[in-house]
N, C-alpha and C positions, 0 to 999 in steps of 0.2 A: 943449787939453783933448781927451780921447779920445771914445769912443763913449758912455760913460755913467759911472756912479759907480765902475765897476771900474777906470777909468783906462786902459782898453785903447785902443790906437791901431793903425792899419794897420801890421802888421809888428812890433808891440810889445804883444802881448796878455799880460796878467799871468798868471803861473803860479799854480796853487792853492798855498796856504801848506803848508809841509812838515808832514807828519803829518795833513793833512786830505784826502789823496787817496783816491779809491775804489780798490778792488782792480783790478788791471790785467787780470784774467781775468774775463770775464762769462759766466756759465752761463745760457743762455736757450734756450727751445724754438725750433726753426726756424720762421720765419714765411714770409710770401709772398716771392717772388723780389725781391731788392733791398731788402726791408724791414729797417730798422735795429731792433735790439732796443730796446724801450721803456726799459729800464734805462740804455742808453747815452745816449739823448736826455735823460732825467731827470738824469743825471750832468752832462752838458754844461750844462743849464739851471741846475743848482745851482752849478757852478763859475763861470759867467759870466751872472748873472741880467739884466744890463742891456746886454750887448754884442749887437749884431745877429747872428742865426744863420741859416744856410742849410743845407738838406738837399740834397746833391748826388745826382743820379740818383733823384730822388723819383718815386714812382708814386702817382698819385691826389692827394688833398688833403693839403697839408702840415700839420704840427702848428701849433696856434695860436701866433702870434708868430714863426713861422719863415718865411723865404723859401724858395722851392723852385726847383730847376733840374733839368731833364731832359725828354726827349721825351715822357714819359707823365705829367708833372706837370699837375695840374688848373690851369686858368687862373683867376686871381683873379676874373675877371668871371663865372665859372660857379659858384664856391663861396665861401662866406664864413662865418666864425665870428661869431656875434652874441651880445650880452647878452640875458638873459631878457626884460627890458623892451622890447627892440627887435623881438622876434619878430612881434608884430602888424603893425608898420610894414612889415617886410620881406615878410610874407605878403601885405599889401595891394598891394605893388609887384610881385607875381608870383613870389615866392620860396617854395619849399616846404621844410619842416623835414625833415631826415634824422635818423634815430635814433642816429647814430654816437656822440654824446656822452652819451646817457642813461646814468645810473648810473656815470659816470666823473667824474674831477676834472680840469678843465682851467682852473684859475684862475678868472678872472672870466667866461669864456665859458661859455654854457650851451646853445647850440644851433648845429648846423651846418646852414646853409641852402643850397639849390641853386636857381639861377635856372631856372624852368620854361621849357622850349623849346616854343614854339608850333608844333604840327604842322599840316599841311595840313588835317586833319580838324577841328582846333580853329578854324580861320579861316573855315570854311564856315558 
């Protein structure tokens, strides 16, 4: 068995069915340096909904459900996507809510939380 319902396996990822492929040219506004167009990430998610995904040369926080690799990728211990019902529990554990996901659709995730870093002034 492969990675998921798609039947994908290392080196044997299923191709999208003929006639269901997206356009091969993506027209998108230029984003931040190394940022992938949102349309490309959505296309990959639509083609392979249950196969693990990784963003190479990621800067900052990866998309929900994606792994990230890169010198400037946020570490999982610093940022986390959480469900709406889990926001109070994470806040009580020293996490703060970031506004990155407000008014967006990211599946079941509703908040991006960042672990608060205790400064020297906080410890006094």
